[in-house]
Phi, psi and omega in degrees: 000331184300319181294324177293322178296316179301318179296317179295321178297327178297330178285337181271327187309316182301325179294320179291319181293330178296335178260012177086016181239189178195175181221141180237132175281124179265310177193161172236121182275166177297335180278358180089013177275127180256124177252127182232163176234122175281145184230168177064222182296337181285333180291118179084001179292140179301336181268004185301317181297320179293320178300315181296308186285310186275339180256292186293308183298314181301314181296314181295319179297324179289321188265338186232107176300138178101345176287124182255332185196154174237131179238143174265133179241000000 
């Protein structure tokens, strides 16, 4: 599942980079929890929680079967 998550994150990355940020995959658990770290302008941004849930999590759940949740660390 990790390789599928990495591929899906590549589709999200250009949107984050356009705003001066980026995303790093930290881990994928056996339970399907994906842990990511926002970087650059996205780190600490007031909209970061919304980006994670409405952007990253929604996209990963659509593209990668087995993803249950996305957490920012």
